[in-house]
N, C-alpha and C positions, 0 to 999 in steps of 0.2 A: 883666662883657665876655665871659667862657671860655662863658657858657651861649650868651648872642645868638651864637657865632662859630659854635659847634655845628651851634644850627638851621639857619645857614646854609647847612655844608655838610650837611648831607641834604638838603635843601632841592634842591642844587644836583645833587647825586647823582641824585638823583629825574628831575628834567629831560633830563639827560646823557641817564641809560637810554630815557626816552620818545623823544625825539631822536632817538638811536639805531636802536631799530625800524620807527621813521617812515622812517629815511632808507634802513634796508634794504629796506622793500616797497615803495618810489618806483623802485628801485632796479632791480626785478625777481627778486629772491630769491625762495623757493619758502614756501611758508604753511608755518609749522612748529607750527599752532596743531594738528594731529592727530600730531605727536609724544606729544602730553599725556596722549592718551587709552589706554585699556586698551588691550595687546598684544593680543585677542581683535577691539578693533575698531581698531584698525587696517591691517589686508587688507579689510575692507568698503570704504574710503575709497579707496584706493587707488588705483584706474581716475576719483574724482576729483579730483586732480588735474594740473595742467597737464603734468606729465611722461607717462601712461598715456594713450594713442592710439588708437582703431583707424585705420589704416591705409587711405589715401584711395581708396575705392572698393572695398573688402575689407570686409564686414560680420563675416565669420568669423576676420578675420587682427588680434591683435593688439602693439602697439611697447611698450616698456619700457626704462629708458634703464636705465647698469650698476650704480647704486645700488637702486633701486629690484628690479631683478633677484637682487643680493646678501641685500639683505633679505629675500625670500618665499623663498633657499635653492632656486631656481629650478637645476633640474642637468637636462643635456642628454645621451644617447648613441647612439652609430649602433646599429642594429639590425640581426641576422643571421639568416639562414634558418635553422630551426628541425630542430637536431639530431633523434636517438631521445629521444622523452620519456622521465623517469623513470616508473615505474610508477605508474598510476593505480591509486589508493587509495579506494575507495568505502568510507562509511557506514551500519549498517543495524542490524536485528533476526535474531536465530532465533525462527521462527514455527514452526507444525506444519508439516507437511509434508502437502497436501490430502488427496492417496491412500490417505493413511493416516491420514486423522480420521473418526469416523463419527457421527453423530447416531442414538441409538439412541429407535425410539420404536414404539409399539403398533399391530397393525393394525388395532385397532377399537378404537371408542370405548368406556370404560367406566371401575370402580372397579381403583383396585391393589389385589387384596388379599393381595399378598407380595411380598418384594424378598428377588432374590439370594441367597445364605450363601456364605462366604468363612471358613477354616478359621486361625485365630491361636492362638498362646499367652498367654494372659492374666497379662498382666503382665511380661512379657518370660520368661517359665517355664513349664513344661510343667504340667497335660496341654491339649495345643490343645484349643478350643473353636468352636463355628458361630457367627458371625456376619453380619446382617447387610453387602450389597456397603456398601461408604463412599469416600469420596474419596481416590484413590491407589490402591483396591487394584489387583492385578494381573489378568486377565479373562483366558479359554482361547475360543477357539474355538469356538461352540457354548453354552457357560457362560448357564444360566435368567439373568440380572439382574433380570427382575420375572415377575410374576404379575398378568393384570387380567380381568375378570373380563366379556363385555360380553355383554349381554344379546340383540344382535343377531341373533350367532352361536350362543348359545344357540338363541332361535329357530329358525334358521336349519338346526339338523339337525336338531330336532323334527320343520321341517315336511318333508324329506328322509323320516324313520323313517314318519311319518304319510302321505306318496308313495306308498314301499315300501310298506308294508301296504296301499292298496287298493291297489295294481297288480296286487298278490299276491291276494289276493280275489276281483277282477276279471278276472285269469287264470283262475283257477278256475273261477270262475262261464262263462267262457269254455267252457271245456271239455266242462263238465257242460250246456251246449248245445248246442255242435257235436256231442254226443254226442246227444241225443234230437234234434233234426232228422237227422242219417243216422237216426232208425228209424221220422221218422215223424212223433212226437210232440210238436216244436216248429216256430211261424213262424217264416219267416226272415227279414222285419221284424224279428221283436226277436234274432233272435243276428247281426245285422248290427247292430243300437242296441248290443248286447255290447262288438262285436267294435271301434265309434266309440268307449267307455267305454276303453280298454283302448291303443288308439292313444293318447286321453287324454292318460291316466294313462301312459302312456310317454313322452311329450313335457315332462310335468309335473318325475318326477323327473328327463331328463335336463336339463332347466331347472333345478330344484335344484344338479344336481353341477354346473354348469356354473360358477355363481358359487360354490360353494365353492370351486371350483380356480380362480377367479380373484382370492379370496380370499388362495389360497395355503395350505388347509385338505392336509396331508398326504394320499394314499390308506392311508398307514394309519390317520389318522383316519376317514377316507372308509368302512375297510373295518369297522373297529370300531360306527358308527354301521348300517350293511347289516348286521355282525351279530343287532344288538337289534334291527331291525326285520325278517331271517326267524323269530326265537323269536317274537317277539310275532305274527306274519304266524302261527307253525304250532300258535299258540295253548300254546305252553309257558311263557310268564312274561305277567304283567301288564306295563305300563312302568313303570320304576323312577327315579322322580321324582330320587332321588340321585346317579344315574349322569350323568341327563340334566343336572342342575346342573355336573358336569363338564365337559362338552362344551361350556360358556357360558368355559370358562377357556383363556388365550391366552397363553402360555408366548412372551416377548420374551429374545432372545437373542444376544449375541456375535457378531457376524457374521466378526468373528479375534484372536490375542492381540495383548492391550492392556492401556493404565494408562487407568485412570477416572481422566478428566479434568475431569468434573464432572455433582455429581449433584443432578438437581431433583423429586426425587420423594418419595414414602414414603404405606407404608400408608393407605390411604381417601382415596389421592386423584382426584378426579376428573382421567382424560384424553380426548384427542381424540387422533385419527390425526396430528394436527402438534404434539402434544406433547412436546418432546426429555427424556425419563424420566432419560439418562445421555446427555454425550459422551466416548468412549472417545479415546485413540489410540497408535500404537505409535511409542513413542518412544525406537526404535535410530538410527532417521531423522530429524534434524529440518530445515526449509525456512532457506534465506539470503535475507533479504530485501535489498540494497542498494540506493541511490539513484545515479543518475549523472544529470547534467545535459545538457541537448538538445546542447550542440554535440558530448558524447563519444557519441551514440546512434550517430552516420553507422559513428564510426570500430568501434564496438561490435555494431551490425551484423555489419560484416563478414566476424567471428571466427565462427567454425563454433562447433556447438551439442559442449559438453563442455570449452570453451578450457579453460586449466588458468589457477586462481587460488589466490592464497593466503586464505587464510581466518583471521582471528585472535579469540577472545572476548576483549573488554579493546579499548580507545583503544592503549594499546604491542604495537607492532609487533614487541616481542623476546619477545612472549606464545609457544606454540606452536604450530605450524603444524592447526588440523583437518581431516583425513580429509576429502574433498570430491571429491563427479563432477565438477567443474569449473561453467563458468558454462552453466545450463540455458536458460535462457529471457530473454525481454526484455518489458517489458511493453507493451501498444499503449493503455494511459493516462497521461498526463503531466496532472503533479500544476500545478496553476494556478498556486500561490502558491510553491511553490518552484520549479518551474519544471524538475520533476524525473523523471526513468522508474524505475519500479523493475527490479532485476534479480535475477534469482532465480537457487540452486541447492541442492543438498542437503548436506550435513554428515553424516559419521558420529558418534551416541552411546553407540552398544555400552556404554559407561560407565558412563552416568547422567549422567555431571556436569553436562553442560550443560543449559539451564533456557530453557524458550519465550520471547522477551521479551528476554535478554541480547544486551548493544548488542554489534555484533561487526562487524571493517570485511577489508574484500574488497582486497586488489594482485592488477590485472591488469597485466602488462606487454607493455603498446601496443607496437604496430611505428612505425617511425617516419612521420612524419605528411608530409603534401608539401605545397606549392605555400604554408606557412605562415610565418611570423616570430616568433623569439620577444621579450618585450616582459617586464622585470618587473614582477609584480602593480602594483605603484604606481604606473605611465605609462597605467594604465587608469583611467574614473571611469566611473560605473553607474546609471541613474536610476529601471529598470523602463523606459525605454520605451530607450532609445538607448545604446550603448557610445564614446565618445569617449577620442578622443589626443589632442595636442599637437604635432604637428610644428614641426621648425627647418628652415625653406627654405632655406638657409643661415648655415651654421653662422658665419659673420664678423658678421649682424645681427641685432640680439636683437628678429625677428620670430615669433611663434607664430600657427599655423594651425590650428583643431578641424577636427578629421578626423570621420566619422561612420566606424568598421569594421567587421567582422563576426567574430564572435571564433570560434573553429573548438575551441578549448580551452581549459580551466583546471586550472593545478598547484598547490602549495601558495602558491609567492612568485612565480611564473612566467603568464606569458596566451601564449598560441600566437594568433595576427592570422592572415588569411588575407591571402595577395601572389597572388590572382588570386581574379577575385569571377565570381558566376552573374549569365546576364543577368537573373536576377529579382532579387539583389543590387545591383545597378547602377539597376534601374528604382526602386529604393528611398532610389536617392541615398547607399547608403554607397559606400566608395571603401576601394579597397587600399593597402598598408604594401608597400615594398618593399624588400627587404636593402640597408643602406649607408644609409638615410635617418635622422635626425638625430630624435630624441624626445624630451619631457620628458621623466624619469624621478622628479623631483620637482620641489613646488610647485606641481602639475595642479589642485587645486581651487581655488588662489587667484587661479591661473591662466582656471581658469573662471570666477568671482565677479566677476572683473574684466572682462570680455568680455561678459558678460552685463548690470554694471551701463549700460560704456558703450555696447553697443546698447542699452537704455533710453531712453539719454538722448538717441539719434541719433533714434529716434523719433518721441521725447517733439518734439524739437525740428521737425520736418519739421511 
């Protein structure tokens, strides 16, 4: 008997609960099924409840009840005109200073037959020994870094010797024939022909000399070739094949004092005039390349060259400030993916402690901006194409209006938005934010998702 009574009690409880739920739905209470969904899914269905709605006649304005506002954590604050900004901190890295970096190339194609040498201690101990140049070695301006054997240069110098010898012989023949002509023992036509040959010889010598000078052959090298030609023309010696082989040697020298930062050759390599045998850099000064967002460029461009900044190695702003010559140049090409522009300068590296590629930060004390308001960074939502905020026109009403805005500057946790717009910005549909207006600072993403969902539903019902 007790068992039957227990079963009837359970059945009655089930029926009573079912009736209560049905009764609640019939008197208009909200559907509570979405409360049983995971937390990340609740915000996606807020706009589908009967309580979230578009304001009639306004497709960009949403109205939410107080309980939903509380669950979303929506908070609003009044914005103020921006005071002087905090220092603008730009991240980047050190680089070679372009005016102190050189690619060492040969003026002629050929074979590398020798590498320049330097002195060093063997195993860190005396005596010093000569060894070929290596990566990291210091070189001085004018030091030989490599020797290239150029068949082309050797042949051109030999060609100059041949032309000079022929000119000397033809000039001697012309003198003899001129004397014979003066005695009446030589025809004038033959004399004129000899004069033409001498003129042709002189033009040929001048052409070869111009070519060698174009190849930057020094006057000292030219004089050695001319001296050899005089000796041969005077019959004092035969052509010296070994010396002529020396003429084919091209000495590749360092253009200034620096450090070898790249070595790309060794003895036996065949190279051409575009081959980088070495790269040397003067590391006593290094370039600074940091990156600024587009909206900061207008302010940075207004600064004079050499405007002071503080450059530090590493991300820690407590690191020592490096000696710098100030902000020097602003790049001309914006990175299309990062929307940043390179800002360039120079730092001192006399100690040799800094390294190319090392991470640095540069802090620029910017002047106070005009015609902007300051927002918490959480108030702004960006999707790559537009920057939006939600304005609450009446703080007493839970209505929020989406507004596309123009960003003037981004700081670490604050954003400056323009309170005055240009004509082109107005034509793009952007809107200003005035001091004193109330903006949503928390729950912006949830408001955006709810608004877009309601807009989609309204469009589908049309």
